[in-house]
C-alpha positions in Angstrom: -4.6 -72.6 -79.1 -8.0 -72.2 -80.9 -10.9 -70.8 -78.9 -14.5 -70.2 -79.7 -16.4 -67.5 -77.8 -20.2 -67.8 -77.8 -21.5 -64.7 -76.1 -24.2 -62.3 -77.1 -23.0 -59.4 -74.9 -20.7 -57.6 -77.4 -18.7 -55.8 -74.7 -17.9 -59.0 -72.8 -17.2 -60.9 -76.0 -14.8 -58.2 -77.3 -13.0 -58.0 -73.9 -12.4 -61.8 -73.9 -11.5 -61.8 -77.6 -8.9 -59.0 -77.2 -7.4 -60.5 -74.1 -7.0 -64.0 -75.6 -5.6 -62.6 -78.9 -2.9 -60.8 -76.9 -2.0 -64.2 -75.4 -1.5 -65.5 -78.9 -4.7 -67.5 -79.2 -6.6 -67.9 -82.4 -10.2 -66.8 -81.6 -13.6 -67.0 -83.3 -16.7 -65.4 -81.9 -20.5 -65.9 -82.3 -23.2 -63.7 -80.9 -26.0 -66.3 -80.9 -26.5 -70.0 -80.2 -27.3 -71.1 -83.7 -24.1 -69.6 -85.2 -22.1 -70.8 -82.2 -23.3 -74.4 -82.6 -22.5 -74.3 -86.3 -19.0 -73.1 -85.7 -18.5 -75.7 -82.9 -19.3 -78.6 -85.1 -17.7 -77.5 -88.3 -14.4 -76.1 -87.1 -11.8 -77.5 -84.7 -11.2 -75.8 -81.3 -9.2 -76.5 -78.2 -11.9 -74.9 -75.9 -15.2 -73.1 -76.1 -16.3 -70.2 -73.8 -20.1 -70.5 -73.7 -22.6 -68.0 -72.3 -25.7 -69.5 -70.6 -28.2 -67.0 -71.9 -28.1 -66.8 -75.7 -30.6 -65.9 -78.4 -31.5 -68.8 -80.8 -30.3 -71.7 -78.7 -29.4 -71.2 -75.0 -26.1 -72.4 -73.6 -27.6 -75.4 -71.9 -29.3 -76.7 -75.0 -26.3 -75.9 -77.1 -24.0 -77.8 -74.8 -26.4 -80.8 -74.8 -26.5 -80.8 -78.6 -22.8 -80.6 -78.8 -22.3 -83.6 -76.5 -25.3 -85.7 -77.5 -25.9 -85.1 -81.2 -22.5 -84.0 -82.5 -20.5 -86.2 -80.0 -18.0 -83.4 -79.6 -15.6 -83.6 -76.7 -14.3 -80.0 -76.9 -13.8 -78.6 -73.4 -16.6 -76.1 -72.5 -16.3 -73.2 -70.0 -19.8 -71.9 -69.2 -20.3 -68.3 -68.4 -23.4 -67.0 -66.5 -24.7 -64.3 -64.2 -26.6 -67.0 -62.3 -24.5 -68.4 -59.4 -26.9 -70.8 -57.6 -25.8 -74.4 -57.0 -28.7 -75.6 -59.1 -27.7 -73.4 -62.1 -24.2 -74.8 -61.9 -25.4 -78.4 -61.6 -27.6 -77.8 -64.7 -24.6 -76.6 -66.6 -22.5 -79.6 -65.6 -25.4 -82.0 -66.5 -25.5 -80.5 -70.0 -21.9 -81.4 -70.5 -20.0 -78.3 -69.4 -16.5 -78.9 -68.0 -16.2 -75.7 -65.9 -18.4 -72.8 -64.7 -17.5 -69.1 -64.2 -19.9 -66.5 -62.8 -20.1 -63.0 -64.1 -18.4 -60.6 -63.4 -15.1 -62.4 -63.7 -11.4 -61.8 -64.0 -10.0 -62.1 -67.6 -6.8 -63.5 -66.1 -8.8 -66.3 -64.3 -10.8 -67.0 -67.4 -7.7 -67.4 -69.5 -6.1 -69.7 -66.8 -9.2 -71.9 -66.7 -9.4 -72.1 -70.6 -5.7 -73.1 -70.6 -6.3 -75.9 -68.1 -9.4 -77.2 -70.0 -7.6 -77.2 -73.3 -4.7 -79.2 -71.8 -7.2 -81.8 -70.4 -8.9 -82.0 -73.8 -5.6 -82.8 -75.5 -5.3 -85.9 -73.4 -7.9 -87.8 -75.5 -6.1 -90.9 -76.8 -4.5 -90.5 -80.2 -5.9 -93.9 -81.1 -9.4 -92.6 -80.9 -10.6 -90.8 -84.0 -14.0 -88.9 -83.9 -16.1 -87.2 -86.5 -19.5 -86.3 -85.1 -21.0 -89.5 -83.6 -18.7 -91.7 -85.6 -15.6 -93.1 -83.8 -12.7 -95.3 -84.9 -10.1 -96.9 -82.6 -6.8 -97.4 -84.5 -5.6 -99.9 -81.8 -8.6 -102.2 -81.6 -10.0 -101.5 -85.1 -13.4 -100.9 -83.5 -15.8 -98.6 -85.4 -18.9 -97.3 -83.8 -21.6 -94.8 -84.7 -24.2 -93.5 -82.3 -23.2 -96.3 -79.9 -23.7 -99.0 -82.5 -20.8 -101.2 -83.6 -20.0 -101.3 -87.3 -18.1 -104.2 -88.8 -15.8 -103.4 -91.8 -13.7 -105.5 -94.0 -10.0 -104.4 -94.3 -10.5 -102.3 -97.4 -13.4 -100.4 -96.0 -11.6 -99.9 -92.7 -8.6 -98.4 -94.5 -10.8 -96.1 -96.5 -12.6 -94.9 -93.4 -9.4 -94.6 -91.4 -7.9 -92.3 -94.0 -11.0 -90.1 -94.2 -11.2 -89.8 -90.5 -7.5 -88.9 -90.3 -8.4 -86.0 -92.7 -11.8 -84.8 -91.6 -13.6 -81.8 -93.0 -11.4 -81.5 -96.1 -11.8 -82.8 -99.6 -9.7 -85.9 -100.1 -8.7 -86.6 -103.7 -9.4 -89.9 -105.4 -5.7 -90.7 -105.9 -5.1 -90.1 -102.1 -7.7 -92.7 -101.2 -6.5 -95.2 -103.8 -2.9 -94.9 -102.4 -4.2 -95.3 -98.8 -5.8 -98.6 -99.7 -3.7 -100.1 -102.5 -0.4 -98.0 -102.4 1.1 -98.0 -105.9 -1.1 -100.8 -107.2 -4.7 -99.6 -107.5 -7.1 -101.9 -109.4 -7.8 -101.1 -113.0 -11.5 -101.1 -112.6 -13.6 -98.4 -110.8 -13.2 -100.3 -107.5 -12.9 -97.2 -105.3 -16.4 -96.0 -106.2 -17.8 -99.4 -105.4 -16.1 -99.6 -102.1 -17.1 -96.1 -101.1 -20.7 -97.0 -102.0 -20.4 -100.0 -99.7 -18.9 -97.8 -96.9 -21.9 -95.5 -97.2 -24.3 -98.4 -96.8 -22.9 -99.2 -93.3 -21.7 -95.8 -92.1 -24.4 -93.5 -93.3 -27.5 -95.3 -94.5 -28.8 -96.6 -91.2 -28.4 -93.2 -89.6 -30.3 -89.8 -89.8 -27.3 -87.7 -90.8 -25.0 -88.2 -93.8 -21.2 -87.9 -93.1 -19.6 -89.2 -96.2 -20.0 -86.8 -99.1 -18.9 -86.8 -102.8 -17.6 -83.4 -103.9 -18.1 -83.6 -107.6 -15.0 -83.1 -109.7 -12.8 -82.9 -106.6 -13.0 -86.0 -104.3 -14.6 -87.0 -101.1 -15.2 -85.5 -97.7 -16.1 -86.9 -94.3 -17.9 -84.1 -92.4 -21.1 -83.0 -90.7 -21.5 -80.3 -93.3 -23.5 -80.6 -96.4 -21.4 -80.8 -99.5 -21.9 -80.9 -103.3 -23.1 -84.4 -103.1 -24.1 -87.4 -105.1 
């Protein structure tokens, strides 16, 4: 299991880190909201442990950005020293899945993280997500930021393969095989189709997802890449 801890108290973060590592988890940690948000949207995790009071971006704003802007469904366990009902409701409204008040038992925290990660794994396999872009392999529906995108079969197969391999560089030959198998066209058709895909998937929106990594291939990611 891969867990991200976003906690500015070094002693608390170290205790959680060590405890989860002993359980066999792969753990990353961030001491501020900006770094935590960057890790959350650029790497894949099964759960996030998020402190409410953070420098840079507080836990409420971070969770809101994670859900609203990045369209991430990663389960979030929020930690806080505040235990009022209103504080808890604010956490849940921001998109948190669970809430644990400090001080807490590491055993209880680990149990809650395990339950949350198992719930998160129940997202249908037919639904692919990269940031606010979604593709349903059963219905062939593609949406970005709530807007439906209509693709012809070639563009759909291109996007499908890229979304099945997010955040890594996909080589040209891989994409050609995904669309045309062993019979790619002689002309530079792939470049043209990728340009057309950009027109509908990226151009109408504020953030670019499809990147050209010069000399290597293409990448579908929220990160900036060596591009165009």
